[in-house]
N, C-alpha and C positions, 0 to 999 in steps of 0.2 A: 443399506443400513437404515433401519427405521428409528423412530424416537425412543422406543423401549430399549433397543440395542445401545443407543448412545448413552442413555441414562445408566444402564447397567455397566457400560464401560467406564463411565465417570466414577461410579461408586468403587469399581475395582482399582482404578489407577489413581484416584484422588484428583483428577483434572476437572476443571470447570466445564460446563456445557458450552460456554462461549469458545473454549479452546477448540472443540470439535467443529463448532459451527463456523469458525473463522477460516477453516481450511478451504474456503472457496464457495461455500453455500450461502453465506451471509453477506451478500452484496446486492444492492438495488441501484443499478446504474441508470441515471436519467439522461445523460448525454456523454458521448465519448468522441475522440478524435483519432484517426488513423493516419494522419499526414506527417508523422515525424519518424526519423531514424534515430537509433540509439547506438552510440559509439563507445560505451563502457559497460562492463558487466554489472548488472543490478538485479535485485530480486523484486518480485511482485509486491505491491503495497508501498513501494518507495515513492515519495513525492519527487517529481521531476520538474526541471526548469528548462526554458529555452536557452540553448548555448549560442555563442557568437557565430559558429559555422551555420551554413544554411540548413534549415529544417532538421536540426539535431537536438536531442534532449539529453540531460544528464543530471547529476546531483546538483542541488542548489548551493552555490557558493556565496555566502553572505545574504543579508536581508534585502538587498536591492535587486534581486533577480526576478525575472519574469516567470512565475510559476505557471506550468501548463496543466498539471493534474496528477493523478495517481496511476502508476504503471500497473497494467493488468496481467502481465506475463513476465516470466524470468528471462533475462538477457544473459546468454552464456557465450563463452569463447572456447569452443572445442575444435579439435583437429578433424576437419570434415573428410580427410582421406582415410581415417581409421574408424570414426564413429559417424552416426547421423543424428539429426535432431529427433528427440523423442517427443512426438506430437501429443502423446498422452500426458506429458508433464507440462504442457503449455509453455514451451521454451521457444525463444527466438535467437538466432545466431547474431552475435555482436555485429553491428552495422546494418542490420535489417530493420524493416518497418515494425513499429510497435503500436499497440492499442493503449490509449491513455484515457481514463475516465476524468471528465471535467466537472461532473455534478453527480452526486449519488450518496448512498449510505453504505458504510463499510464497517466491519469489525476488524480493528487493527490493534497491535500491541505498541506500548509506549513505555519509556523509562519513567515518565511522570505519572502522578495520580491525577485523575479527573473526577469532577462532580458533574451532575447533569447541568447543562447550560454553560459550562466553561468554554472559552474560545480555544480553538485548535490552531496551533502554529506549526513550525517545522524547524529542523536544525540543518547543519551543513551536510549531514549524511543522508538526508531525505526522510528521516523519521519524524512522526508527528510528536509534537511537544505541547505542553500546556502553555498557552500564550501569556498567561499572567506571570509564570515563573521564568520563561525564556525570553520574553520581550521581543517576539518575532512578529512578522506580518500575520494577520488573521486569515485563515483559509477555510474555516468552518466552525461548527459547534459540536460539543459532546452531547449525545443523546442518552447516554447512560453513565453511571459511575464506573470506575475501574474495578475489575474483579481481582481475585487473589493472584491470578497469573498476569496481571497488568493489561488485560484485553479491555477495550472500550469501544462502544458503538459510536461512530461519528458521522456527521453529515458534512461532506466536503462540497464547497461551491466555489470554483475558481473562475 
């Protein structure tokens, strides 16, 4: 799909260009870590924190957690005797090793509105939030304003 196809699709469906770009193309990862396991089902783009168990990550519970970064793949819990992991979907079985970006630029969705330069925080579900409104720890800055679909380009540095 080239840029002309994306623009034409945006005009037909009413979606923003950022909606299509955020599906995996719009990420610039400066550093990442492969040394953690994930023991709960999560979707890619979730902010994850170090859990008390050794080398595991999960949703951040409270503001005093040790944030590790952004999850780069979906963590699923499927019956391995009936199905197998679909590697084309970038899935990892629950309990497996996951890739986590610790520094980079991403296009993510948020329930909060952002302006350029706003500080990025997180909530207990691992979603990004505007740090001014949610009073959470700062993990990055907004590089763009929110669009009509609440997508925003952010720079995360953990």
